[in-house]
N, C-alpha and C positions, 0 to 999 in steps of 0.2 A: 494341871498338867504342866510339867516343866519342860521347856524346850532347850535344846543345845544350840548356841549360836555358832557362827563360822569359826570363831576363835576358840571354841571348845568350852566356853564358860556356860554354865546353866543359867537360864534366865526365866523368870516367871512372866506370863503375859500380864499386861497392865490391867488392873481391875477396871471393870466397866464404869464404875462411878467416877473414876478419874479420867478414863479415856473419853467419855462423852462430854466431860466438862472442860477438857483441855482446849478445844477451839475458842470458847468464849474467854477463857483465861488469857489466851494468846492475843485475842482480838482487842481486849480492853485497853492495854497500853497504847496500841496503835490508834484506836479511836480517840482516846484521850489526847494524845499528842496532836493528831490532825485537827480535832475540835478546838483545842486551845490555840493552835497556830492560825486557824481560820478566824477565830474570835479576836485575837490580838494582833495578827499579822496583816489582816485585811481591814478595810474600813467601809462604812456605809451600810446600805441595805443588804448587800451580798454577804458581808461579814456576819450581820445579824441572822440572816436566813440560814447560812451554813452552820453557824454556831448552834442555833436552835435545832436544826435537823440532825447534827452530829450528837447533840445532847440526847436526842431521842434514840439515835443508834446505840448510845451507851446504855440507855434504859433497856433497850431491846437485848443487849448483850447480858445485862444483869438478869433479865427474865429468863433467858435461855440457860444461864448458869444455874439459877435456882430450880428451874423446871426443864431439864434437857429434853424431855419427851414431847414438849409442846410443838404443835405444828407452826410453820412460819406465819401463816395467815393469822392464827390466834395470837401469836407473840406480837405481830405487827399491830393488830387491833388494840391489844392491851397497852403496848408502848405508846401509841398515839393517844389513847384515852388518858393515860397517866400524864402525858405532856400537856394535853388540853386542860386537865384538872389542875395541874400546877399553875398553868397560865391564868386560869380563872380565879385561882386562889390569890393571885396577885391583885385582884380587885379589893382584897381586904388588907388591913395594915400589917398582918402578921409576917409575911415573907420579908418585907422591908425591915421590920423590927429585928427579925433573926439575922438578916444580912448586916445590920449595924453592929450587932453584938459579936457575931462570928463571921468573919469575912468569907470563908469558904462557902457559906450558905448563899452568898450572892451568886456564885456559879451554879449551885445546885437548884435553888428555888427562884432566882431572880429577885427583883425588887419592885418592879412596876409593870402593870398590864400594858401589853402592846398587841392590839388586834392583828397587826401585820405578822406576828409570830405564829398565829394559828395555822396557816397553811404549811408551815415548816414541820410541824409535828407529824402529820400523815406522810409528808414527803420523806422524812428521815425513816419513819417506820416502814414505808414501802421499799425504800432502798435496802434496809437491813433484811427485810423478809425475802426480797429477791436474791440477795447475796446468800442468805441462809439456804434458801431452796436450791440454788445452783450448787452450793457446796454439798448438800445432801445428795444431789443427783450425780455429782462427780465422784464423791467418796461415800458410798452407802454405808461404810463401816462407821461413819460419824453418827449415824442414826441410832438412837437408843433402842434397845430391843424391847 
């Protein structure tokens, strides 16, 4: 169905596959900037906690982009599980070896295990799920059919 806009031009409605993926596409740069600002602009435990939590929010955004029909609770649980798995993988030498070879991997996978990071994964996932749920309630058209 082609609609006519106020200025008289014909416009097609945005395809659903694009419409439902637009929010995570728009959220990703925002989360990235806030996460990097927290990680490098702050110091101490707060910076570490916020950096890890916002890393988890970014994982959540990627999950919603890949599977836009996923429920917020499921996406949150998956994001937290991925974060905890990555943290536990830091008990092995592989993330540190990757970070030495390719510096961006240090931001993605970290390099050393820190048990203090573990609570930040569910916190970031819960924040993302709450925001996602709120957005779905405010704008039901964001929900995939």
